Backbone as numpy.savetxt, mean C-alpha at the origin, in Angstrom:
# Nx Ny Nz CAx CAy CAz Cx Cy Cz
-3.11 19.13 1.28 -2.27 18.71 1.98 -0.93 19.33 2.89
-0.65 19.18 4.06 0.31 19.93 4.78 1.95 19.35 4.26
1.99 19.80 3.46 3.69 18.92 3.14 4.64 18.82 4.80
4.78 19.86 5.78 5.32 19.49 6.58 4.25 18.66 7.72
3.44 18.22 7.56 2.79 17.38 8.16 3.06 16.05 7.40
2.92 15.54 6.42 3.49 15.19 5.80 4.45 14.24 6.02
5.08 15.24 6.12 7.22 14.64 6.57 6.91 14.33 7.74
6.48 14.95 8.69 6.32 14.20 10.07 5.68 13.17 9.45
4.77 12.85 8.97 4.12 11.34 9.09 4.97 10.45 8.49
5.96 10.81 7.50 6.62 9.85 6.74 7.91 9.63 7.33
8.65 10.62 8.54 9.91 10.30 9.24 9.19 9.45 10.52
7.95 9.58 11.31 7.97 8.94 12.18 7.25 7.18 11.57
7.23 6.73 10.02 6.66 5.63 9.69 7.77 5.10 9.39
9.20 6.07 8.92 10.49 5.38 8.38 10.98 4.56 9.38
11.00 5.79 10.77 11.92 5.41 12.10 10.97 3.88 12.75
9.98 3.17 12.90 8.59 2.44 13.46 9.16 1.30 12.59
9.35 1.93 11.22 9.59 0.61 10.18 11.10 0.17 10.45
11.98 1.22 10.72 13.67 0.21 10.59 13.74 0.39 9.37
13.18 1.49 8.56 13.39 1.03 7.09 14.38 1.63 6.62
15.40 1.73 5.72 16.82 2.76 4.82 15.87 3.04 3.64
14.60 2.77 3.46 13.90 3.21 2.11 14.27 4.73 2.20
14.08 4.99 0.72 13.41 7.00 0.66 12.44 7.07 0.02
11.48 8.12 1.27 10.38 8.46 0.16 10.40 9.32 -0.43
9.75 9.94 -1.54 9.69 11.22 -2.46 8.22 11.14 -2.60
7.77 12.71 -2.49 6.05 12.43 -2.58 5.93 13.40 -3.91
4.91 12.72 -4.89 4.46 13.41 -6.36 3.21 13.98 -5.61
2.89 14.35 -6.78 1.41 14.63 -6.69 0.22 13.33 -7.74
0.37 13.46 -8.75 0.12 12.12 -9.61 0.33 11.02 -10.14
0.35 9.75 -9.93 0.78 8.55 -10.25 1.12 8.73 -11.97
2.02 8.41 -12.69 2.11 8.54 -14.44 1.18 7.83 -14.78
-0.01 8.22 -15.88 -0.80 7.58 -16.73 -2.05 7.60 -16.05
-1.91 8.30 -14.84 -3.51 8.76 -14.77 -4.31 7.74 -13.74
-3.74 6.43 -13.61 -4.18 5.39 -12.77 -4.04 5.55 -11.37
-5.27 5.30 -10.52 -5.54 5.80 -8.98 -4.60 5.02 -8.18
-3.15 5.15 -8.62 -2.34 4.36 -7.53 -1.95 5.85 -6.12
-2.06 5.35 -4.95 -1.51 6.35 -4.08 -0.49 6.31 -3.71
0.58 5.06 -3.94 2.32 4.66 -3.58 2.59 3.48 -3.92
3.86 4.00 -4.10 4.44 2.46 -5.62 5.80 2.39 -4.37
6.09 1.27 -4.05 7.03 1.17 -3.88 8.43 0.32 -5.29
9.56 0.92 -4.79 10.03 0.39 -6.35 11.42 -0.47 -5.71
11.12 -1.68 -5.67 12.55 -2.72 -5.23 13.74 -2.46 -6.23
14.01 -1.80 -6.99 15.32 -2.17 -7.80 15.66 -0.34 -7.29
14.81 0.69 -6.90 15.41 1.49 -6.21 15.47 1.78 -4.63
14.57 1.02 -3.91 14.38 1.00 -2.59 13.96 1.76 -2.05
12.70 2.79 -2.83 12.16 3.55 -2.57 10.66 3.51 -2.90
10.21 4.82 -2.22 8.51 4.60 -2.09 8.09 5.49 -2.95
7.33 5.96 -3.37 6.70 6.90 -4.17 5.54 6.87 -3.64
4.91 8.16 -3.11 3.81 8.71 -2.55 3.04 9.73 -3.14
2.04 9.55 -3.61 1.14 10.29 -4.66 0.17 11.39 -4.10
0.16 12.35 -3.67 -0.69 12.73 -2.64 -1.76 13.45 -3.27
-2.16 13.84 -4.70 -3.39 13.84 -5.43 -4.40 13.03 -5.25
-3.93 11.87 -5.74 -4.22 10.28 -5.58 -4.60 10.22 -4.20
-4.20 10.39 -3.35 -4.23 9.86 -1.91 -5.43 10.66 -1.69
-5.59 11.86 -2.06 -7.02 12.84 -1.28 -8.18 12.07 -2.36
-7.78 11.33 -3.69 -9.06 11.41 -4.84 -9.20 10.15 -3.88
-8.45 9.19 -3.39 -9.26 7.34 -2.86 -9.68 7.71 -1.63
-9.09 9.20 -0.90 -9.89 9.14 0.87 -11.21 9.42 1.11
-11.89 10.58 -0.56 -12.80 10.70 -0.47 -14.22 10.06 -1.43
-13.08 9.29 -2.49 -14.11 7.72 -3.17 -14.34 7.22 -1.86
-13.82 6.45 -0.96 -13.47 5.51 0.13 -14.92 6.02 1.65
-14.57 7.58 1.76 -15.00 7.84 3.21 -14.98 9.16 2.73
-15.62 9.65 1.86 -16.86 10.68 1.23 -16.17 12.42 1.65
-14.73 11.84 2.28 -14.73 13.44 2.79 -12.74 12.98 3.36
-12.10 14.60 3.06 -10.74 14.14 3.66 -10.43 14.58 5.03
-11.30 14.18 6.01 -11.29 14.31 7.49 -10.19 13.49 8.05
-10.43 12.63 7.10 -8.96 11.48 7.76 -7.68 11.70 6.39
-7.84 12.24 5.79 -6.55 12.08 4.64 -5.31 11.87 5.32
-4.95 12.76 6.33 -3.16 11.71 6.92 -3.49 10.87 7.19
-4.90 10.17 8.13 -4.27 8.64 8.66 -4.61 7.80 6.99
-5.34 8.69 6.04 -5.27 7.50 4.75 -3.83 7.35 4.17
-3.53 8.79 3.97 -1.76 9.09 3.60 -1.13 7.84 4.17
-1.13 7.97 5.80 -0.21 7.10 7.04 -0.95 5.63 6.72
-1.40 5.16 6.54 -2.03 3.60 6.00 -1.28 3.06 4.77
-1.40 4.08 3.79 -0.91 4.12 2.32 0.36 3.39 2.44
1.00 4.74 3.21 2.66 4.30 3.21 2.94 3.37 3.84
2.26 3.04 5.33 2.71 2.04 6.12 2.77 0.72 5.16
1.39 0.87 4.19 1.73 -0.49 3.22 2.56 -0.56 2.41
2.97 0.62 1.72 4.14 0.72 0.63 5.45 0.61 1.48
5.99 0.53 3.29 7.22 0.30 3.30 6.92 -1.26 3.63
5.47 -1.72 4.05 5.48 -3.19 4.17 6.03 -3.85 2.71
5.95 -3.32 2.16 6.35 -3.82 1.06 7.96 -3.62 0.98
8.95 -2.88 1.26 10.32 -2.38 1.47 10.76 -3.55 2.60
9.94 -4.22 3.68 10.46 -4.97 4.82 9.90 -6.34 4.36
9.45 -6.39 3.02 9.18 -7.69 2.99 10.24 -9.11 2.38
10.95 -9.52 2.93 12.02 -10.21 2.93 12.15 -11.53 1.80
10.69 -11.79 1.71 10.04 -12.56 0.79 9.61 -11.88 -0.82
10.01 -10.88 -1.04 9.32 -9.90 -2.06 9.62 -10.44 -3.70
10.95 -10.07 -3.41 12.01 -10.60 -4.69 11.54 -11.85 -5.18
11.01 -13.07 -4.31 11.21 -14.20 -5.03 9.89 -14.72 -5.04
8.69 -13.58 -4.85 7.87 -13.82 -5.19 7.41 -12.74 -6.13
8.28 -12.29 -6.50 8.14 -11.15 -8.04 8.66 -12.63 -8.65
9.54 -13.03 -8.34 10.52 -13.81 -9.35 9.16 -15.19 -9.71
8.33 -15.41 -8.77 7.34 -16.34 -9.52 6.18 -15.88 -10.07
6.22 -15.20 -10.05 5.22 -14.07 -10.31 5.25 -14.13 -11.72
6.79 -13.66 -11.97 7.17 -13.95 -13.56 7.18 -14.92 -14.21
6.85 -16.11 -13.71 7.13 -17.29 -13.86 5.50 -17.42 -14.03
4.79 -17.22 -13.22 3.44 -17.98 -13.89 2.79 -18.08 -14.92
2.47 -19.13 -14.94 1.37 -19.51 -16.51 -0.09 -19.62 -16.48
-0.15 -19.21 -15.51 -2.00 -18.92 -15.71 -2.22 -17.47 -14.51
-3.25 -17.20 -15.08 -4.36 -16.15 -14.22 -4.20 -16.19 -12.47
-4.68 -17.62 -12.50 -5.13 -17.57 -11.19 -4.06 -18.22 -10.09
-2.92 -18.61 -10.39 -1.82 -18.36 -9.98 -1.27 -17.49 -9.75
-1.27 -16.25 -10.79 -0.48 -14.99 -10.57 -1.26 -14.28 -9.88
-2.77 -14.51 -9.90 -3.49 -13.59 -8.75 -3.39 -14.28 -7.27
-2.94 -15.54 -6.83 -2.74 -15.58 -5.80 -1.18 -15.56 -5.36
-0.45 -15.48 -6.18 1.05 -14.35 -5.92 1.11 -13.04 -5.39
-0.14 -12.67 -6.41 -0.20 -10.98 -6.28 -1.15 -10.62 -4.56
-1.78 -11.86 -4.49 -2.51 -11.10 -3.15 -2.03 -11.89 -1.71
-0.73 -12.87 -2.12 0.46 -13.33 -1.19 1.42 -11.99 -1.33
1.60 -11.15 -2.13 2.56 -10.00 -2.02 1.81 -8.57 -0.95
0.56 -8.49 -1.84 0.23 -7.42 -0.95 -0.52 -8.18 0.73
-0.90 -9.58 1.04 -1.13 -9.47 2.56 -0.20 -9.24 3.26
1.31 -9.73 2.50 2.64 -9.55 3.63 2.63 -8.23 3.87
2.40 -7.18 2.51 2.66 -5.57 2.76 2.06 -5.34 4.19
0.62 -5.82 4.54 -0.10 -5.47 5.16 -0.19 -5.37 6.00
0.46 -7.22 6.34 1.12 -7.73 7.84 2.28 -6.97 8.51
2.94 -6.53 7.32 3.82 -5.63 7.92 3.80 -4.62 8.44
2.82 -3.89 7.42 2.70 -2.31 8.31 1.81 -2.00 9.39
0.82 -3.01 9.92 -0.12 -3.57 10.80 0.77 -2.84 12.26
1.97 -2.96 12.43 2.79 -3.12 14.16 2.93 -0.91 13.84
2.81 -1.03 12.74 3.36 0.30 12.67 2.21 1.49 12.25
1.22 1.22 12.75 -0.19 2.27 12.58 -0.88 1.97 13.83
-0.03 2.60 15.08 -0.58 3.06 16.22 -1.61 3.42 16.82
-1.50 4.94 16.08 -2.28 5.83 16.09 -2.98 5.96 15.38
-3.42 5.08 14.50 -4.51 5.28 13.46 -5.86 4.06 13.89
-7.22 4.75 13.99 -8.28 3.50 14.39 -8.02 2.22 13.79
-7.83 1.42 14.43 -7.61 -0.24 13.68 -9.04 -0.45 12.73
-10.31 0.05 13.13 -11.06 0.07 12.13 -11.06 0.82 10.92
-10.88 1.97 11.05 -10.00 2.40 9.78 -9.09 1.81 8.75
-8.46 0.88 9.35 -7.07 0.38 9.18 -7.45 -0.89 7.88
-8.98 -1.12 8.90 -9.21 -2.87 8.40 -10.17 -2.39 6.98
-10.90 -1.43 7.24 -11.41 -0.77 6.00 -11.04 -0.72 4.46
-9.23 0.15 4.51 -8.67 0.10 3.95 -8.19 -1.04 2.95
-8.08 -1.89 4.12 -6.58 -3.13 4.11 -7.73 -4.22 3.40
-9.14 -4.00 3.33 -10.62 -5.06 2.87 -10.46 -4.75 1.40
-10.89 -3.32 1.53 -11.06 -2.79 0.33 -9.42 -3.31 -0.77
-8.91 -2.92 -0.40 -7.31 -3.19 -1.47 -7.15 -4.55 -1.45
-7.24 -5.20 -0.42 -7.17 -7.08 -1.09 -8.94 -7.43 -1.58
-9.86 -7.00 -1.51 -10.77 -7.78 -2.63 -10.98 -7.90 -3.67
-10.50 -7.00 -4.66 -10.43 -7.81 -6.26 -9.61 -8.98 -6.07
-8.31 -9.00 -5.43 -7.74 -10.74 -5.56 -8.69 -11.52 -5.17
-9.51 -11.43 -3.74 -10.12 -12.34 -3.22 -11.22 -12.67 -3.95
-11.67 -11.85 -4.45 -12.51 -12.09 -5.41 -12.80 -12.81 -6.92
-11.91 -12.26 -6.85 -10.79 -13.23 -8.44 -10.76 -14.79 -8.38
-10.33 -14.71 -6.81 -10.33 -16.43 -6.15 -11.41 -16.80 -5.83
-12.27 -16.40 -6.05 -13.32 -16.76 -4.95 -14.09 -17.98 -6.19
-14.58 -18.88 -5.47 -15.03 -20.44 -6.00 -16.38 -19.30 -7.08
-16.50 -20.12 -8.18 -18.19 -19.46 -8.91 -18.60 -19.96 -8.39
-20.23 -19.97 -7.81 -20.76 -21.12 -7.52 -21.67 -20.85 -8.59
-22.52 -21.91 -8.90 -23.70 -22.10 -10.25 -24.81 -22.54 -9.56
């Protein structure tokens, strides 16, 4: 991925979001997990992991044809966390949660909030492409919360 294209995407999405967040690019998430981006509430900063973004794009779509759109969608999601005025309170509730179901419900709310903020900033990304990424990211929480049918 060309750094100049990534920098342009970062600048445009920050402008659209109105955020004062800082964004840095790194190649891999520490610890080897496949995390494409991370928002740090304490630092009000987003880190995007470019090699992981490429891996995720390949896994989901089978090619890198849409890697810049994939990057933009993940970045918008992380900026969505930064824009969430309820994030700190949700994190406090998460820390106090007494059971796994409650934790999963709160985590789902955190993720849904970020996506809800992000959607208006993705003006030039195919909505079906974005929806596929959103659904995939929320699926583990929704599956865990789905009622067990005997």
